[in-house]
Every structure is written in structure tokens, then in C-alpha cells.
N, C-alpha and C positions, 0 to 999 in steps of 0.2 A: 880448561875454561869451558863453561856451559855454552851451548849453542844459542843463537838468537831465539830459536823456537823454545828452548828450555827456559829461557829467561822470561817468557811471556806468562802472565797469570793464567791460572786454570780457567778455561772457558765454561760457560754454563752448558746445561744439557742441550741436546739437539732440538731445534725448533724448525718450523716450516717458514715459508715465505712471508707469513704474516708478521714476522719480526721486523721486516723492513717497511717503514711508513710510506715510502714513495712507490706506490704500486697502483695498478688499475687496469683498465681495458679500453681499447679503441676499436669498435666494431669486432672483428674476429681475431684481434691480436691482444694478448695479455702482456703486461710489462711490469717490471720490478727493478728498482735501482737500489743497490747496496753500496753504501759509502765506504770510506776508508778506515773502518774499525773491525777488529776481529769478530768472528761469528762462528756458530756451530749450526749447520743447516742440514736438514734431511727432507727430501721431497720425492714423492712418487708422481710421475707426470703422465696424465692421460692425453697429452698432446705433445708434439715435437717441440723441444725447447732449444733455443740457441742463446748462449751467453756471449756478450761482447765484453772482453776484458779490458778495463780502462787502465790497469796497471798490474804489476806482478802481485800474485797472491800465493803465499807459502802455506801449504796445507798438509793434513793427513786426510786421505780420501778413499772412499769405498764405492764401487759401482756394482750394482746388482749383487751377485753372490761372491764376488772377489773379496779378498782380504783387504784390510786397511793398509795403505802404503803412503809414503811421502810423495807429494806431487806439487810442482810449481806450475800454476796457471800463468802463462807468460802474458805480460801486458801487450796490448795492441794485437791480440789474436782473438779467435773465437772458439767456442766449444759447443759441440752438438750432442744433445741428449735425446734419444728417440723416445717416442711415446711408449708407455708400458714399462719404462725403466725405473730404477730407484737409485738415488744418489745421496751419499752422506759426505759432507765436507766439514772438517774442523779447520778453520782458517786462522792461523796464528799471527801472520803478518800480512797486512792488506794495504796496498797502495792504490788509491783512487776507487777501488771497488769494481763493480760490474753492472751492466745492464742485461737483464734476462728478458727474452721475448718468447712467448708461447704462441703457436700458430694453429688455429682451428682448421680442420679439413676444408671448410668452405673457402677460407682465404687461400690455402695452398692450391685449390683448384683453379683460381684465377691467375696465380703467379706464373705458372709454367705448364707445359704439356708433358713434363717428365715425371715418372713415378719414382719416388725416392725410397721405395721398399728395400732396395739393395743396400742403401746406406743404413737404414734402420737395423738390418741384420748384423751389421758390424758392432752394434752397441755404441757406447759413448765414444766420441772422438774429441781429443783436446789439443790445445796449442795449434790450431789451424791458422797458418800464417799466409798472408798475401798483402801486397802493397795496398790494395783497395780496402781490405779489412782494417789495416793500420790507420788509413785515412779516416775511416768511419769512426774508429775509436777516438782519434784525436778530435774529430768534430764533436762527438758526443761529450767528451771531457770538457771541451771549451764551452759548450752550451750549458752544461750543468754548472760549471764554475761561474757563469754569467748571472745566475739566479733568475734569469728571464725564463719562465717555464716553456718547455717544449710544447708547441701547438699540436693539436690532434693530427692534422695532415702531415706535419713535420715528423711526428713520432711514427706514424704509419709508414712514411717514406723511408725513414731510417731503418725500421724493422724489416721492410721489404728488401732493402739493399743488403742488410746483414744476412738475410735468408739467401738471396740470390748469390752473393759472393761466397758464402760458406758452402752452399750446395755445389757451385761450380768447382770450388777448390777440392771438394771431396770426390768429384768426378761422377756425378749422378747419371750421366748419360753421354752420348756422343755429341760432338759439336754440331750444331745446326747452322747451315750457311746463312740463314736469314737473321739479320740483326736490325735492319732499318725499317722505317715506316714508309708506306707509299704516300704520294701526295694527297690522295683521298683520306687516308687514315690520319695523317698529320692535320689536315684541315678539319676533320671531324673532332679530333681532340681539342684543337685550338678553339673551335666554335663552342664546344661543351664548356671549356674553361671560362670563356668570355661570358657565356650565359649564366654560369653558376658562381661568378665572383662574389656575389653577396651571400652565398650559401656556404655550407661546409663541403668542400671538395674532398673526395675520398679516392684511394687507390682503386677500389672496385669500380667507381664511376669512370675513371680514366680508361680502364681496360674495356668496360662495356661500351663506351662511346665509340671506340674503333673496332670492337669485336676481335681483339687480339689478346694473347696472354700479357700479363703485366710486365714480364721480362722484355717483350718486344717494345712496350711503351717506354720503359726505362732506357733500353739500349738505343732505340730509335730517336728519342728526344735528345739524348746526349750527342748522337751523331749529327743531327740536324742543327741543333742550337748551341751545343757546348754546355748545356745546362741540364741538371736533373729535373724531373717533373716538379718537385717542390720549389726549386729555384725559378723555374719557368713561370709557375703560378704566381710566385711572389712578385716577379717582374711585371706580370700583367696587372696585378693588384695595384702596384705602385704607379704604373702608367695611367690606369683609370683614375686613381686618386689625384695624380698631377693634373690631368685634364679637367676634372671637376673643380679642383681648387682654382684653376686659372679661368674657367668659363662660367662658373655658377656662384651663387651667393648662399648655397646651402651651408648650414652650420658644419664646422669641421667634424664634430662628433657624428653627424649623419653621414657624411662622406666616408668616414672611417668604416662604419657599419656596412654601407652600400658597396664597399670594395672588399669586404671580407675580413677586415681587421677587428679585433675584439673590443677595441676602445680607441679613443683619440690618442691616448698615450702610446698604444701599440703602433699606430700609424706614425706618430712623431718619431718614435724610436727607429722604425724601419726606414723612414726617409732620411733620418740623420745618418744611419749606418751606410745606406746605399749612395745617397746623393750629397751628404754633408749639408743638408738644409732642413728647414722645418715647414710645416703646412702654412704658417703665417707668412713666411718669407716668399713662398711660392705664390700665395694669394696676392701679396703686395706687388709682385712683379707682373702678375697676370693682368 
């Protein structure tokens, strides 16, 4: 009996990331989403690339000068492809696809104080597993399935966490004892967020506000609040919106924009998901 791979129709010739329509960049992070259909991909990367696998992908794969060989990219894992490398993947069976992130050196400089040169020397690393990476894959999969587009800061935060957890798993350096934020640093981050709620908050802005690597921001916020920076910002936006809805007569659309939501519909969706209510109901109660 022919294998599942043999039964697949012949794929077209190798193409680059341009074959995937869902791609773009947010500041110093490039991203690309490949869905659940077979593909033939070849790319040479001038930046470090990490792929978050949303489901199993059965392939014939070639890295740099190695020969082509069968490889299963396991779902809910990540894969690291160092800058200067070349990857060819002929994916015969694809479940859910993947999210690929490329990281410019400027972004990497704010994430951590560790040089990842030793990881680059190993070449591509695949099927990097960790509970936290699996959680990120499930989160990304659910958000993509919701058809509500990932917001820029949400996308940045997801990409940063994928980077941090992958690099940690690969053992980029010794553990550093410091994970938390001082009272002053937490206060500075909180003040920055409150002052910028109407604007586009970025990962770089959070790191700069406290003068610490982004790793410390992510770890410290989680320790202090139980929330990721993205969740913490969303909570502050919702609280500001709730206050304005209760105490002012501003149009709901203006309140949405003043609190950093892209539209009245976006605010309504966020309130409904978090509090099970709508802007109009909050206004009537206020």
C-alpha cells in the first residue's frame, strides 16, 4: 500500500515566503502564517527565524548543504533557523500550518543580554518542545481560528515569547538569578502604559520605560500580576474604558480610540469576552 506521502499530489516547484498571503512586519519583527495546505518552500534568511508549529507537518527537508531527508515537524513545538542559513521544505501533509517570525538584531538587543552566537553555530534546530511553547502554539491556533486579526502589540508579544522560550530551551546561556521587577521599575512600566493607552504600545517601549531587557519585563510582570504584558495592557485599556463609559458622555467610538482599541466593535468584543457585557450596558448602569 502506498504511504500517505505517496498518495499526495505532486507539489509545485519551490517558492519563497511570498506564497503565503498572511505576512508582514511589526517594527523589527517579520511574520508569516502558513495555513493547513501542502507547500514547497525554500528561503535563505538574513535574520534569525523561529517557526511556531501549530500542528504536525510531514516533509522532505534539506538544511544548508545536507541532503534531503524525511522530517516531521511536530505540532506545538518550535524550530530555530539561524541567520545565514538555507532551508528547503516540501510539506506533503500539513495540519494547521505554522507561524514564522524573523527577528532583526535591533529587536534582539532589547530582548535579552545574552549572545545567541553559540546557538547559531549549531545550525537549524527542530522540534523544540516545552510546555510554554505548546501553550503559545495553542493560543496562536485559537486566535487564528477566531478570524479576529492579531493586533500589532499582541503579535509582538507572541513573537517575543516564542523567541524567549525557544532560546531558553536551547540553553543560550546560564540562568541569571534576577527575574523580577523592582517597585520602581514596575511603577515606571505601569505609568508608561497608562500614559500611552491611546497610542500603539510596543515591546521596545516597555523595555525602555524601565531600562531593563524585555526578558525581565515579561518575567517580572508575570511574577507580580500573573499576567503577560499584553494581558496587563488589555486589562488597563478595559478598566479605562469602563471608567469613561460610567462617568462621561463621550461617544463610545471616541472612548474606544482613547483607550487604544481600533474601533467600537473591537471594544465591544473585548468587553464581552472579558466581562460578559457591552459598552451600552455599562453606560446604562453608570
